[in-house]
C-alpha positions as a Markdown table, in Angstrom:
| # | Residue | x | y | z |
|---|---|---|---|---|
| 1 | Met | 116.1 | 101.5 | 130.9 |
| 2 | Gly | 115.6 | 102.8 | 127.3 |
| 3 | Asp | 114.9 | 102.0 | 123.7 |
| 4 | Val | 117.4 | 101.1 | 121.0 |
| 5 | Val | 117.1 | 101.3 | 117.2 |
| 6 | Ala | 118.7 | 98.2 | 115.7 |
| 7 | Thr | 119.6 | 98.0 | 112.0 |
| 8 | Ile | 119.5 | 94.4 | 110.7 |
| 9 | Lys | 120.7 | 93.2 | 107.3 |
| 10 | Leu | 118.8 | 90.3 | 105.7 |
| 11 | Met | 120.6 | 88.5 | 102.9 |
| 12 | Pro | 118.3 | 86.5 | 100.6 |
| 13 | Glu | 119.4 | 83.0 | 99.5 |
| 14 | Ser | 119.5 | 84.1 | 95.8 |
| 15 | Pro | 118.6 | 86.9 | 93.5 |
| 16 | Asp | 115.4 | 84.9 | 92.6 |
| 17 | Val | 113.8 | 85.3 | 96.0 |
| 18 | Asp | 110.6 | 87.3 | 95.9 |
| 19 | Leu | 111.6 | 90.5 | 97.8 |
| 20 | Glu | 108.0 | 91.9 | 97.9 |
| 21 | Gln | 106.9 | 88.7 | 99.8 |
| 22 | Met | 109.9 | 88.8 | 102.0 |
| 23 | Lys | 109.1 | 92.5 | 102.9 |
| 24 | Lys | 105.6 | 91.4 | 103.9 |
| 25 | Asp | 107.0 | 88.5 | 106.0 |
| 26 | Val | 109.4 | 90.8 | 107.7 |
| 27 | Glu | 106.7 | 93.2 | 108.9 |
| 28 | Ala | 104.5 | 90.2 | 110.0 |
| 29 | Ser | 107.4 | 88.6 | 112.0 |
| 30 | Ile | 108.3 | 91.5 | 114.3 |
| 31 | Pro | 107.5 | 90.1 | 117.8 |
| 32 | Glu | 105.6 | 91.8 | 120.6 |
| 33 | Gly | 107.9 | 94.2 | 122.5 |
| 34 | Ala | 109.6 | 95.3 | 119.3 |
| 35 | Glu | 108.4 | 97.9 | 116.8 |
| 36 | Phe | 108.9 | 97.9 | 113.1 |
| 37 | Tyr | 110.4 | 101.2 | 112.0 |
| 38 | Lys | 111.7 | 101.1 | 108.4 |
| 39 | Leu | 112.8 | 98.8 | 105.6 |
| 40 | Asp | 115.2 | 99.6 | 102.8 |
| 41 | Glu | 116.8 | 97.7 | 99.9 |
| 42 | Glu | 120.6 | 97.6 | 99.5 |
| 43 | Pro | 121.9 | 96.3 | 96.1 |
| 44 | Ile | 124.8 | 93.9 | 96.7 |
| 45 | Ala | 126.0 | 92.4 | 93.4 |
| 46 | Phe | 124.8 | 90.4 | 90.4 |
| 47 | Gly | 121.1 | 91.2 | 91.1 |
| 48 | Leu | 121.3 | 90.2 | 94.8 |
| 49 | Val | 119.5 | 92.8 | 97.0 |
| 50 | Ala | 119.7 | 92.8 | 100.8 |
| 51 | Leu | 116.9 | 94.1 | 103.0 |
| 52 | Ile | 117.9 | 96.6 | 105.7 |
| 53 | Val | 115.3 | 96.4 | 108.5 |
| 54 | Met | 115.2 | 98.9 | 111.3 |
| 55 | Val | 113.4 | 98.0 | 114.5 |
| 56 | Val | 112.9 | 99.7 | 117.9 |
| 57 | Val | 113.5 | 97.4 | 120.9 |
| 58 | Gly | 113.9 | 97.8 | 124.6 |
| 59 | Asp | 117.4 | 97.3 | 125.8 |
| 60 | Ala | 116.3 | 95.5 | 128.9 |
| 61 | Glu | 114.2 | 92.9 | 127.1 |
| 62 | Gly | 117.0 | 90.7 | 125.6 |
| 63 | Gly | 117.7 | 93.2 | 122.9 |
| 64 | Thr | 117.3 | 92.0 | 119.3 |
| 65 | Glu | 117.5 | 88.2 | 120.0 |
| 66 | Lys | 113.8 | 87.5 | 119.4 |
| 67 | Val | 113.7 | 89.7 | 116.4 |
| 68 | Glu | 116.7 | 88.0 | 114.8 |
| 69 | Glu | 115.3 | 84.6 | 115.5 |
| 70 | Asn | 112.0 | 85.5 | 113.9 |
| 71 | Leu | 113.6 | 87.1 | 110.8 |
| 72 | Ala | 115.9 | 84.0 | 110.3 |
| 73 | Lys | 112.8 | 81.8 | 110.0 |
| 74 | Ile | 111.5 | 83.7 | 107.0 |
| 75 | Asp | 111.5 | 81.7 | 103.7 |
| 76 | Gly | 114.3 | 82.8 | 101.4 |
| 77 | Val | 116.5 | 84.4 | 104.1 |
| 78 | Ser | 120.1 | 83.2 | 104.1 |
| 79 | Asn | 121.7 | 85.4 | 106.8 |
| 80 | Val | 120.6 | 87.8 | 109.5 |
| 81 | Glu | 123.1 | 90.3 | 110.8 |
| 82 | Val | 122.7 | 93.2 | 113.2 |
| 83 | Thr | 124.8 | 95.9 | 111.7 |
| 84 | Asp | 124.1 | 98.8 | 114.0 |
| 85 | Thr | 122.4 | 99.7 | 117.3 |
| 86 | Arg | 121.8 | 103.2 | 118.7 |
| 87 | Arg | 120.1 | 104.3 | 121.9 |
| 88 | Leu | 117.1 | 106.6 | 121.4 |
| 89 | Met | 117.2 | 109.8 | 123.3 |
């Protein structure tokens, strides 16, 4: 079929979570069949900062399920939410 760029928001458990370590863990947890593309920070409130992760996945391989499962296992992650998906042309 084709490839899809997925934007995933990771919410940390608290403002005290080590974001630099979380960033390293994000890159290390991207499964085979998916490609890490980009990582940004999004300030939320009261010192809480979400990580915005963009990955490229094949749309015929179960989509983002495996990526979401791996990201949810990272220490300090409270919530994983796919906020956008777009087909690559």
